[in-house]
A tleap script that builds the chain and sets N, CA, C and O, in Angstrom:
source leaprc.protein.ff14SB
mol = sequence {
  NMET PRO THR LEU ARG ILE VAL LEU ASN ASP
  GLN VAL LEU PRO PRO GLU SER VAL CYS GLN
  ASN CYS PRO LEU ALA HIE HIE THR GLY ALA
  PRO ARG TRP LEU SER GLY ARG LEU GLY CYS
  GLY HIE PRO ALA GLN ARG GLY GLU ALA GLN
  GLU PRO LEU ALA PHE GLU CYS ALA MET GLY
  PHE ARG VAL VAL ALA LEU CARG
}
set mol.1.N position { -3.957 78.189 -93.849 }
set mol.1.CA position { -3.704 78.364 -92.435 }
set mol.1.C position { -2.786 77.245 -91.958 }
set mol.1.O position { -2.997 76.084 -92.307 }
set mol.2.N position { -1.784 77.574 -91.176 }
set mol.2.CA position { -0.905 76.534 -90.653 }
set mol.2.C position { -1.626 75.695 -89.593 }
set mol.2.O position { -2.707 76.059 -89.129 }
set mol.3.N position { -1.029 74.602 -89.232 }
set mol.3.CA position { -1.550 73.776 -88.154 }
set mol.3.C position { -1.129 74.398 -86.831 }
set mol.3.O position { 0.058 74.630 -86.603 }
set mol.4.N position { -2.080 74.664 -85.971 }
set mol.4.CA position { -1.787 75.243 -84.669 }
set mol.4.C position { -1.792 74.150 -83.613 }
set mol.4.O position { -2.624 73.244 -83.654 }
set mol.5.N position { -0.862 74.235 -82.666 }
set mol.5.CA position { -0.778 73.296 -81.561 }
set mol.5.C position { -0.479 74.054 -80.280 }
set mol.5.O position { 0.224 75.065 -80.295 }
set mol.6.N position { -1.013 73.563 -79.177 }
set mol.6.CA position { -0.726 74.097 -77.844 }
set mol.6.C position { 0.374 73.215 -77.256 }
set mol.6.O position { 0.246 71.992 -77.219 }
set mol.7.N position { 1.450 73.843 -76.798 }
set mol.7.CA position { 2.591 73.094 -76.265 }
set mol.7.C position { 2.647 73.295 -74.757 }
set mol.7.O position { 2.769 74.418 -74.269 }
set mol.8.N position { 2.555 72.188 -74.031 }
set mol.8.CA position { 2.714 72.189 -72.591 }
set mol.8.C position { 4.071 71.556 -72.277 }
set mol.8.O position { 4.777 71.140 -73.195 }
set mol.9.N position { 4.441 71.479 -71.026 }
set mol.9.CA position { 5.738 70.890 -70.667 }
set mol.9.C position { 5.902 69.471 -71.191 }
set mol.9.O position { 6.973 69.112 -71.682 }
set mol.10.N position { 4.861 68.667 -71.093 }
set mol.10.CA position { 4.976 67.260 -71.468 }
set mol.10.C position { 3.933 66.807 -72.479 }
set mol.10.O position { 3.766 65.606 -72.689 }
set mol.11.N position { 3.224 67.747 -73.115 }
set mol.11.CA position { 2.174 67.395 -74.061 }
set mol.11.C position { 2.093 68.401 -75.193 }
set mol.11.O position { 2.472 69.563 -75.052 }
set mol.12.N position { 1.590 67.919 -76.319 }
set mol.12.CA position { 1.237 68.779 -77.450 }
set mol.12.C position { -0.232 68.492 -77.748 }
set mol.12.O position { -0.614 67.354 -78.019 }
set mol.13.N position { -1.042 69.534 -77.693 }
set mol.13.CA position { -2.489 69.370 -77.823 }
set mol.13.C position { -3.039 70.174 -78.995 }
set mol.13.O position { -2.493 71.222 -79.338 }
set mol.14.N position { -4.119 69.689 -79.613 }
set mol.14.CA position { -4.797 70.526 -80.607 }
set mol.14.C position { -5.494 71.670 -79.880 }
set mol.14.O position { -5.986 71.471 -78.769 }
set mol.15.N position { -5.550 72.849 -80.466 }
set mol.15.CA position { -6.141 73.995 -79.776 }
set mol.15.C position { -7.611 73.803 -79.419 }
set mol.15.O position { -8.084 74.405 -78.455 }
set mol.16.N position { -8.329 73.001 -80.150 }
set mol.16.CA position { -9.744 72.795 -79.864 }
set mol.16.C position { -9.959 72.208 -78.475 }
set mol.16.O position { -11.002 72.443 -77.865 }
set mol.17.N position { -8.988 71.446 -77.963 }
set mol.17.CA position { -9.148 70.845 -76.643 }
set mol.17.C position { -8.957 71.859 -75.523 }
set mol.17.O position { -9.347 71.597 -74.386 }
set mol.18.N position { -8.365 73.009 -75.821 }
set mol.18.CA position { -8.126 74.045 -74.818 }
set mol.18.C position { -8.988 75.278 -75.099 }
set mol.18.O position { -9.601 75.828 -74.185 }
set mol.19.N position { -9.034 75.704 -76.338 }
set mol.19.CA position { -9.659 76.980 -76.702 }
set mol.19.C position { -11.179 76.972 -76.599 }
set mol.19.O position { -11.785 78.035 -76.469 }
set mol.20.N position { -11.801 75.817 -76.653 }
set mol.20.CA position { -13.265 75.791 -76.618 }
set mol.20.C position { -13.828 76.379 -75.332 }
set mol.20.O position { -14.989 76.789 -75.307 }
set mol.21.N position { -13.038 76.430 -74.267 }
set mol.21.CA position { -13.487 77.015 -73.003 }
set mol.21.C position { -12.963 78.429 -72.781 }
set mol.21.O position { -13.202 79.019 -71.728 }
set mol.22.N position { -12.259 78.971 -73.755 }
set mol.22.CA position { -11.665 80.298 -73.610 }
set mol.22.C position { -12.648 81.379 -74.072 }
set mol.22.O position { -13.223 81.266 -75.154 }
set mol.23.N position { -12.843 82.414 -73.268 }
set mol.23.CA position { -13.759 83.481 -73.684 }
set mol.23.C position { -13.213 84.339 -74.834 }
set mol.23.O position { -13.963 85.114 -75.428 }
set mol.24.N position { -11.925 84.212 -75.153 }
set mol.24.CA position { -11.332 84.995 -76.240 }
set mol.24.C position { -11.322 84.257 -77.575 }
set mol.24.O position { -10.981 84.848 -78.600 }
set mol.25.N position { -11.692 82.973 -77.581 }
set mol.25.CA position { -11.689 82.179 -78.810 }
set mol.25.C position { -12.888 82.538 -79.682 }
set mol.25.O position { -13.843 83.170 -79.229 }
set mol.26.N position { -12.813 82.115 -80.960 }
set mol.26.CA position { -13.963 82.262 -81.858 }
set mol.26.C position { -15.140 81.464 -81.300 }
set mol.26.O position { -14.958 80.598 -80.444 }
set mol.27.N position { -16.312 81.750 -81.774 }
set mol.27.CA position { -17.501 81.020 -81.327 }
set mol.27.C position { -17.419 79.530 -81.645 }
set mol.27.O position { -18.146 78.729 -81.058 }
set mol.28.N position { -16.538 79.156 -82.568 }
set mol.28.CA position { -16.343 77.746 -82.917 }
set mol.28.C position { -15.390 77.039 -81.965 }
set mol.28.O position { -15.212 75.825 -82.062 }
set mol.29.N position { -14.772 77.779 -81.048 }
set mol.29.CA position { -13.807 77.188 -80.126 }
set mol.29.C position { -12.400 77.170 -80.673 }
set mol.29.O position { -11.517 76.537 -80.093 }
set mol.30.N position { -12.176 77.851 -81.777 }
set mol.30.CA position { -10.840 77.921 -82.381 }
set mol.30.C position { -10.141 79.202 -81.935 }
set mol.30.O position { -10.800 80.199 -81.639 }
set mol.31.N position { -8.803 79.179 -81.885 }
set mol.31.CA position { -8.087 80.409 -81.536 }
set mol.31.C position { -8.302 81.470 -82.605 }
set mol.31.O position { -8.619 81.144 -83.749 }
set mol.32.N position { -8.137 82.709 -82.249 }
set mol.32.CA position { -8.326 83.820 -83.193 }
set mol.32.C position { -7.057 84.016 -84.019 }
set mol.32.O position { -6.214 84.850 -83.690 }
set mol.33.N position { -6.932 83.245 -85.087 }
set mol.33.CA position { -5.788 83.302 -85.985 }
set mol.33.C position { -6.128 84.239 -87.124 }
set mol.33.O position { -7.040 83.965 -87.903 }
set mol.34.N position { -5.391 85.361 -87.230 }
set mol.34.CA position { -5.693 86.385 -88.214 }
set mol.34.C position { -4.435 86.788 -88.966 }
set mol.34.O position { -3.515 87.356 -88.378 }
set mol.35.N position { -4.388 86.505 -90.239 }
set mol.35.CA position { -3.276 86.931 -91.111 }
set mol.35.C position { -1.906 86.578 -90.538 }
set mol.35.O position { -1.006 87.418 -90.509 }
set mol.36.N position { -1.750 85.347 -90.086 }
set mol.36.CA position { -0.448 84.888 -89.604 }
set mol.36.C position { -0.102 85.293 -88.186 }
set mol.36.O position { 1.052 85.189 -87.771 }
set mol.37.N position { -1.102 85.757 -87.434 }
set mol.37.CA position { -0.861 86.178 -86.043 }
set mol.37.C position { -1.979 85.638 -85.157 }
set mol.37.O position { -3.112 85.451 -85.600 }
set mol.38.N position { -1.637 85.397 -83.908 }
set mol.38.CA position { -2.625 84.975 -82.937 }
set mol.38.C position { -3.285 86.224 -82.365 }
set mol.38.O position { -2.649 86.980 -81.630 }
set mol.39.N position { -4.546 86.441 -82.694 }
set mol.39.CA position { -5.243 87.644 -82.276 }
set mol.39.C position { -5.561 87.684 -80.791 }
set mol.39.O position { -5.866 88.751 -80.258 }
set mol.40.N position { -5.497 86.560 -80.118 }
set mol.40.CA position { -5.808 86.501 -78.687 }
set mol.40.C position { -4.535 86.237 -77.873 }
set mol.40.O position { -4.587 85.610 -76.815 }
set mol.41.N position { -3.396 86.721 -78.376 }
set mol.41.CA position { -2.131 86.543 -77.673 }
set mol.41.C position { -1.063 87.457 -78.241 }
set mol.41.O position { -1.354 88.381 -79.000 }
set mol.42.N position { 0.178 87.186 -77.863 }
set mol.42.CA position { 1.302 87.986 -78.363 }
set mol.42.C position { 2.441 87.055 -78.766 }
set mol.42.O position { 2.503 85.918 -78.299 }
set mol.43.N position { 3.343 87.523 -79.630 }
set mol.43.CA position { 4.465 86.679 -80.057 }
set mol.43.C position { 5.329 86.276 -78.864 }
set mol.43.O position { 5.602 87.086 -77.978 }
set mol.44.N position { 5.750 85.030 -78.855 }
set mol.44.CA position { 6.663 84.522 -77.829 }
set mol.44.C position { 8.079 84.614 -78.372 }
set mol.44.O position { 8.284 84.614 -79.586 }
set mol.45.N position { 9.041 84.691 -77.491 }
set mol.45.CA position { 10.435 84.736 -77.932 }
set mol.45.C position { 10.809 83.404 -78.562 }
set mol.45.O position { 10.417 82.336 -78.092 }
set mol.46.N position { 11.577 83.497 -79.637 }
set mol.46.CA position { 12.046 82.310 -80.339 }
set mol.46.C position { 13.544 82.190 -80.122 }
set mol.46.O position { 14.279 83.166 -80.272 }
set mol.47.N position { 13.992 81.003 -79.772 }
set mol.47.CA position { 15.413 80.788 -79.532 }
set mol.47.C position { 16.182 80.580 -80.825 }
set mol.47.O position { 17.022 81.404 -81.188 }
set mol.48.N position { 15.909 79.514 -81.505 }
set mol.48.CA position { 16.593 79.160 -82.747 }
set mol.48.C position { 15.785 79.647 -83.943 }
set mol.48.O position { 14.558 79.724 -83.886 }
set mol.49.N position { 16.473 79.969 -85.007 }
set mol.49.CA position { 15.798 80.423 -86.227 }
set mol.49.C position { 14.904 79.330 -86.806 }
set mol.49.O position { 13.946 79.629 -87.519 }
set mol.50.N position { 15.206 78.074 -86.509 }
set mol.50.CA position { 14.447 76.956 -87.054 }
set mol.50.C position { 13.172 76.660 -86.263 }
set mol.50.O position { 12.346 75.861 -86.706 }
set mol.51.N position { 13.000 77.290 -85.105 }
set mol.51.CA position { 11.808 77.030 -84.302 }
set mol.51.C position { 10.568 77.532 -85.022 }
set mol.51.O position { 10.637 78.499 -85.781 }
set mol.52.N position { 9.427 76.878 -84.788 }
set mol.52.CA position { 8.187 77.354 -85.425 }
set mol.52.C position { 7.755 78.691 -84.850 }
set mol.52.O position { 8.203 79.100 -83.780 }
set mol.53.N position { 6.880 79.361 -85.578 }
set mol.53.CA position { 6.301 80.614 -85.127 }
set mol.53.C position { 5.529 80.329 -83.843 }
set mol.53.O position { 4.669 79.449 -83.821 }
set mol.54.N position { 5.830 81.069 -82.769 }
set mol.54.CA position { 5.227 80.781 -81.466 }
set mol.54.C position { 4.588 82.030 -80.870 }
set mol.54.O position { 5.056 83.152 -81.069 }
set mol.55.N position { 3.511 81.801 -80.139 }
set mol.55.CA position { 2.769 82.863 -79.474 }
set mol.55.C position { 2.439 82.410 -78.067 }
set mol.55.O position { 2.419 81.215 -77.774 }
set mol.56.N position { 2.182 83.366 -77.208 }
set mol.56.CA position { 1.634 83.061 -75.892 }
set mol.56.C position { 0.230 83.636 -75.875 }
set mol.56.O position { 0.033 84.833 -76.084 }
set mol.57.N position { -0.743 82.772 -75.624 }
set mol.57.CA position { -2.123 83.242 -75.624 }
set mol.57.C position { -2.415 83.986 -74.327 }
set mol.57.O position { -1.643 83.911 -73.371 }
set mol.58.N position { -3.525 84.698 -74.302 }
set mol.58.CA position { -3.906 85.488 -73.131 }
set mol.58.C position { -4.139 84.616 -71.904 }
set mol.58.O position { -4.068 85.109 -70.778 }
set mol.59.N position { -4.414 83.344 -72.100 }
set mol.59.CA position { -4.630 82.430 -70.980 }
set mol.59.C position { -3.314 81.820 -70.479 }
set mol.59.O position { -3.304 81.074 -69.500 }
set mol.60.N position { -2.194 82.146 -71.165 }
set mol.60.CA position { -0.880 81.694 -70.710 }
set mol.60.C position { -0.334 80.466 -71.406 }
set mol.60.O position { 0.747 79.998 -71.049 }
set mol.61.N position { -1.042 79.926 -72.387 }
set mol.61.CA position { -0.558 78.761 -73.118 }
set mol.61.C position { 0.366 79.171 -74.253 }
set mol.61.O position { 0.220 80.257 -74.814 }
set mol.62.N position { 1.314 78.308 -74.594 }
set mol.62.CA position { 2.199 78.536 -75.739 }
set mol.62.C position { 1.545 77.883 -76.958 }
set mol.62.O position { 1.236 76.692 -76.944 }
set mol.63.N position { 1.341 78.669 -77.998 }
set mol.63.CA position { 0.710 78.203 -79.235 }
set mol.63.C position { 1.749 78.303 -80.341 }
set mol.63.O position { 2.349 79.357 -80.548 }
set mol.64.N position { 1.959 77.184 -81.059 }
set mol.64.CA position { 2.922 77.201 -82.164 }
set mol.64.C position { 2.183 76.969 -83.470 }
set mol.64.O position { 1.182 76.255 -83.514 }
set mol.65.N position { 2.683 77.575 -84.521 }
set mol.65.CA position { 2.120 77.427 -85.867 }
set mol.65.C position { 3.097 76.572 -86.669 }
set mol.65.O position { 4.237 76.971 -86.903 }
set mol.66.N position { 2.642 75.407 -87.081 }
set mol.66.CA position { 3.446 74.490 -87.890 }
set mol.66.C position { 3.021 74.590 -89.333 }
set mol.66.O position { 1.828 74.577 -89.636 }
set mol.67.N position { 3.974 74.687 -90.215 }
set mol.67.CA position { 3.644 74.775 -91.648 }
set mol.67.C position { 3.911 73.474 -92.335 }
set mol.67.O position { 3.693 73.356 -93.541 }
savepdb mol mol.pdb
quit
């Protein structure tokens, strides 16, 4: 599994600090990452080919997968 991070305008946070309060997260407080996709969100548009895989979660946060 890649490293997931939540990207805000001025911060990068581990998902556990945000997802633990989300009703769509796993019971462990982790995002629903399933086979290379965020199960509780949708793919976000990527600008450059070099950008990491990005998703927007149902709560409106941008989640990136770093390999």
